[in-house]
C-alpha positions as CSV (number, residue, x, y, z in Angstrom):
1,M,-25.5,145.6,-40.3
2,K,-25.9,142.0,-41.4
3,S,-26.2,138.9,-39.2
4,Y,-25.4,135.3,-39.9
5,R,-26.0,132.2,-37.7
6,K,-25.2,128.6,-38.2
7,E,-24.9,125.5,-36.0
8,L,-22.1,123.0,-36.6
9,W,-22.8,119.5,-35.3
10,F,-20.2,117.0,-34.0
11,N,-20.5,113.4,-32.8
12,V,-17.1,112.5,-31.5
13,P,-16.8,108.7,-30.9
14,T,-14.0,109.0,-28.4
15,R,-14.3,110.5,-24.9
16,R,-11.9,113.3,-25.6
17,A,-10.7,115.0,-28.8
18,F,-9.5,118.3,-30.2
19,I,-10.8,119.1,-33.7
20,N,-9.6,121.9,-35.8
21,I,-12.8,123.6,-37.0
22,T,-11.2,126.6,-38.7
23,P,-12.1,125.4,-42.2
24,Q,-15.8,125.1,-41.2
25,I,-15.7,128.6,-39.6
26,Q,-14.1,130.0,-42.8
27,E,-16.9,128.4,-44.8
28,C,-19.4,130.2,-42.5
29,L,-17.6,133.5,-43.0
30,T,-17.7,133.1,-46.8
31,A,-21.4,132.2,-46.8
32,S,-22.2,135.3,-44.6
33,G,-20.8,137.8,-47.1
34,I,-19.6,139.9,-44.1
35,K,-16.3,141.7,-44.8
36,E,-15.9,143.7,-41.5
37,G,-17.2,142.6,-38.2
38,L,-17.0,140.1,-35.4
39,L,-17.4,136.3,-35.3
40,L,-18.6,134.5,-32.2
41,C,-18.1,130.7,-32.0
42,N,-19.2,128.9,-28.9
43,A,-19.9,125.4,-27.7
44,M,-23.5,124.8,-26.8
45,H,-22.8,122.0,-24.4
46,I,-21.3,122.2,-20.9
47,T,-18.8,119.3,-21.5
48,A,-17.3,120.8,-24.7
49,S,-15.1,123.8,-25.5
50,V,-14.1,126.2,-28.3
51,F,-10.7,127.7,-28.1
52,I,-7.9,129.2,-30.2
53,N,-4.4,127.8,-30.3
54,D,-1.7,126.3,-32.5
55,D,-2.6,123.1,-34.5
56,E,0.4,121.1,-33.3
57,S,0.1,117.5,-32.2
58,G,2.6,117.8,-29.3
59,L,0.7,120.7,-27.9
60,H,-2.6,118.7,-28.1
61,H,-0.9,115.8,-26.3
62,D,0.3,118.3,-23.6
63,Y,-3.2,119.6,-23.2
64,E,-4.6,116.1,-22.8
65,V,-2.0,115.2,-20.1
66,W,-2.3,118.6,-18.3
67,L,-6.2,118.5,-18.2
68,E,-6.2,114.9,-17.0
69,K,-3.9,115.9,-14.1
70,L,-6.1,118.9,-13.2
71,A,-9.4,116.9,-13.4
72,P,-8.8,113.1,-13.8
73,H,-11.7,111.1,-15.1
74,E,-11.1,108.2,-12.7
75,P,-12.0,107.3,-10.1
76,V,-15.4,108.6,-11.0
77,N,-16.7,108.4,-7.4
78,Q,-14.4,111.3,-6.4
79,Y,-16.9,113.7,-7.8
80,R,-20.3,114.5,-6.2
81,H,-21.8,115.3,-9.7
82,N,-21.2,111.7,-10.7
83,G,-24.4,110.3,-9.2
84,Y,-25.9,109.0,-12.5
85,E,-23.3,110.3,-14.9
86,D,-19.5,109.9,-15.1
87,N,-18.6,113.3,-16.6
88,A,-17.8,115.7,-13.8
89,D,-14.2,115.8,-15.1
90,A,-15.6,117.0,-18.5
91,H,-17.4,119.9,-16.9
92,L,-14.2,121.0,-15.1
93,K,-12.1,120.6,-18.3
94,R,-14.5,122.7,-20.2
95,Q,-14.3,125.4,-17.6
96,V,-10.5,125.6,-18.0
97,M,-10.6,125.5,-21.8
98,G,-13.4,128.0,-22.2
99,R,-16.8,128.3,-23.8
100,E,-16.2,130.6,-26.8
101,V,-13.9,132.6,-29.0
102,V,-14.5,136.0,-30.7
103,V,-12.5,136.7,-33.8
104,A,-12.3,140.0,-35.7
105,I,-13.3,139.9,-39.4
106,T,-11.1,142.2,-41.5
107,E,-11.4,142.5,-45.3
108,G,-13.4,139.3,-45.3
109,Q,-10.8,137.3,-43.5
110,L,-10.5,135.8,-39.9
111,D,-8.1,138.3,-38.4
112,F,-5.8,135.8,-36.7
113,G,-2.4,136.0,-35.1
114,T,0.4,133.8,-36.4
115,W,-0.5,130.1,-36.1
116,E,-3.9,130.7,-34.5
117,Q,-6.6,128.2,-35.4
118,I,-10.1,127.5,-33.8
119,F,-10.7,124.2,-32.1
120,Y,-13.6,122.2,-30.8
121,G,-12.6,120.4,-27.6
122,E,-14.7,117.4,-26.7
123,F,-14.4,116.1,-23.1
124,D,-17.4,113.7,-22.9
125,G,-17.9,112.3,-26.4
126,G,-20.2,109.7,-27.8
127,R,-23.2,111.9,-28.5
128,K,-24.2,114.6,-30.9
129,K,-23.3,118.2,-29.8
130,R,-23.4,121.6,-31.5
131,V,-21.3,124.7,-31.9
132,L,-22.9,128.0,-32.6
133,V,-21.3,130.4,-35.2
134,K,-22.7,133.9,-35.1
135,I,-21.3,136.7,-37.4
136,I,-22.3,140.3,-37.3
137,G,-21.0,143.2,-39.4
138,E,-21.1,144.7,-42.8
């Protein structure tokens, strides 16, 4: 069995963003040489997310609105966590959107369903953060 590991780094200038990272993930898969196995992709920061969904701008807008209703950023004093930071909402948004995805690798390809893509979700941007890609298989 082979193993491959790579860190992807992001520095999103806006507070929130959804970035399609499928091309970077496919580059990792190609570099790994693994044809059959599993790919794990996870955010290594507690105010960011990795998730799978459709790359459609209306859906991304709907996520933004829905998440802001669930955990509004302001007023920042509504959260106990916000003693010296203002990112409690980002922690909650990450919890809803998830930490990681696992994708099957079949015949050297990401074994996706129709329209599926991998996204990095940023909920407290403005600093460098990383995503771990780990691939195991043959």
